[in-house]
Phi, psi and omega in degrees: 000150172225140181242142177226131176274121189242163177221130184216112179053044177085353179264136176256144179202188178228136177246150181235139171223139175259348181233001181079001182239317184254130187235148170231146186224148172231135183263159186303328184272007179259148186298328184277001184300125185270004187096170177275165178307324175307325184277306189283344176293340182297336177264014175065213183302321180297317179295320178295317180294320178295319178297317180299318180298319179293320183289332178297341177269003182280177181286147177292137177264120184290318183214099184298328183285348177279349181265153172294154183228129178254161176305142182296332177230126183238357182232029181301130177294327179221130168242103186256117184254141182251125176262158173054053184250009173229133187302318182294326178289322176302316181296314182292339179275350180072027182246173180270146177297125184286147175273342176224155180302138172272115190241136172221171185251144164244164184233153185300331185293343182264007190258148173228160182270177175303133179086341179280161184277133165283146187249114173284119184292149182287345183272358184209149172250020181242056178270113186246157178260158172210114178280129184211151171275133176255133180251128182255121178283135182240000185206138182303130186230128175212130182053054182267133175282155181302322184299331183254000192299323185289344175299334185267001181261122180277327183175196190218161174210194182237145184219138171250105183276069182304131191231136175266096195298317183295324177286317180304318189267007176295328182224176177282350178261121190267355193303315183297314182292350180255004188229023173298146180303137173070023183252356181246116176271140186214123176132204359282333191245151165263110184255125184292148188299331182291348179274351193231160176298153180306123180067007181060020192293332183269002184273153178256142177238134176235143169245133184235122180260108184051041177090345180273129178288117180245341176228135186203112185206157165275140180293344176291350180279000177300143172290314176245110183282181184300317179303313183295319182295314179299316181296311185291320178292325181287351174292328186254337184214156175278121175275129185252156175306132182094349173293153185234133173249123178259121202268005177104161184247149176278184178294162178102016175295159188301324183292342183281344182277157177234106358287163181299148174255086183256150187286137177219169181304134180099343178284162175227132176239133179238141173236126178240129172240126181311138175068353178255318176137200181231127173257119184236129179222126168285169180238136174235161176275144175300135181297000000 
């Protein structure tokens, strides 16, 4: 199953597809509305199934791409991002391979949905893209072993961890440079884990800068895979339903090119992950 948070003429709703082609939707102002993914994920698998049942009774969507799209999760208690999680990206960054995940936080206020504009801030010309797999936690997790870690994953999505490089690299703490308003793309769909290979490891991810493939990797190339990340993060904190883990970007970020390929107004960046979909965002300049 896949869920998409939609917007149509000022109305917000949720659409469901079981085949990725045919969609049904229920809007917030309708009696059958099951809540947003942030809401129904709180009841875990049971909540997801109940939401799907309610949405199957909704109206048919003629063209899902004609509707506005919001991030699938907008109230995540934790958005935990992993840096330096692909060996080739570590090399191009000139850093050492980490023995433990490098983790920083993103916040909901900086996110936009599929099709919405990413905002290049007026204070910097170093707005970079990062293609990433997003992991959605569906069950409370604490001290979870790797062997059981995927039981706690409800599904997956796509994330563009847009980064303001000069701000990010001013200090060893990356949080400020990763949280400018309108710099994180998220979506379009929340795809349940049963639709995908375990940990998404056999899937390919591409990042395309104005149509040019600049990032291209198998997700199995992660240094710390989904199992490891869920397990290691749950050692220090309780992961709650609706929390999001952003798993890191492969080589080919804009700053690595000579000259750099950095985002500016008029550019378009797309991220495609097999079986999950395509996240596409144009870029505008901050007003």
